[in-house]
C-alpha positions as CSV (number, residue, x, y, z in Angstrom):
1,X,36.8,-7.5,-118.1
2,X,37.6,-11.0,-119.3
3,X,38.1,-13.9,-117.0
4,X,41.6,-15.4,-116.8
5,X,41.9,-18.7,-118.5
6,X,43.0,-21.8,-116.7
7,X,46.7,-22.6,-117.0
8,X,47.6,-25.1,-119.7
9,X,48.5,-28.6,-118.7
10,X,52.1,-28.1,-119.7
11,X,52.4,-24.9,-117.6
12,X,50.7,-26.6,-114.6
13,X,53.2,-29.5,-114.8
14,X,56.1,-27.0,-114.9
15,X,54.8,-25.3,-111.7
16,X,54.2,-28.6,-110.1
17,X,57.7,-29.7,-110.7
18,X,59.0,-26.4,-109.3
19,X,56.8,-26.9,-106.2
20,X,58.2,-30.5,-105.7
21,X,61.8,-29.3,-106.1
22,X,61.4,-26.5,-103.6
23,X,59.6,-28.8,-101.2
24,X,62.3,-31.5,-101.5
25,X,65.0,-28.9,-100.7
26,X,63.1,-27.7,-97.7
27,X,62.5,-31.3,-96.5
28,X,66.2,-32.0,-96.8
29,X,67.2,-28.8,-94.9
30,X,64.8,-29.7,-92.1
31,X,66.1,-33.3,-92.0
32,X,69.8,-32.1,-91.8
33,X,68.9,-29.6,-89.0
34,X,67.2,-32.3,-87.0
35,X,70.0,-34.8,-87.7
36,X,72.6,-32.3,-86.4
37,X,70.6,-32.0,-83.2
38,X,71.3,-35.7,-82.5
39,X,67.8,-37.1,-83.1
40,X,67.2,-40.7,-84.2
41,X,66.7,-41.8,-87.7
42,X,62.9,-42.1,-87.3
43,X,62.6,-38.6,-86.0
44,X,64.7,-37.3,-88.9
45,X,62.6,-39.0,-91.5
46,X,59.3,-38.0,-90.0
47,X,60.4,-34.4,-89.4
48,X,61.8,-34.1,-93.0
49,X,58.6,-35.6,-94.4
50,X,56.5,-33.1,-92.4
51,X,58.6,-30.2,-93.7
52,X,58.2,-31.5,-97.3
53,X,54.4,-32.0,-96.9
54,X,53.9,-28.6,-95.3
55,X,55.9,-26.7,-97.8
56,X,54.2,-28.5,-100.7
57,X,50.7,-27.8,-99.3
58,X,51.6,-24.1,-99.0
59,X,52.9,-24.1,-102.6
60,X,49.7,-25.6,-103.8
61,X,47.6,-23.1,-101.9
62,X,49.6,-20.1,-103.1
63,X,48.0,-19.7,-106.7
64,X,44.5,-20.0,-105.3
65,X,45.2,-17.4,-102.7
66,X,46.7,-15.0,-105.2
67,X,43.8,-15.5,-107.6
68,X,41.3,-14.8,-104.8
69,X,43.1,-11.7,-103.7
70,X,43.2,-10.4,-107.2
71,X,39.4,-11.1,-107.5
72,X,38.7,-9.2,-104.3
73,X,41.0,-6.5,-105.4
């Protein structure tokens, strides 16, 4: 059985752009929810940034996790 090849640079940039777009949407939704609760500006920015960072980290971990699960398979 042949080993899967590493994704090309162009494909990786496409996935990275998709991860950033999804993370931005999640960060904005979190920020709007916190803003509606009446929190201050600093809390809204920090919480939205945390939502963005968390979702982006999960998106980056997803391909490695799927690859490892397929390997164990």
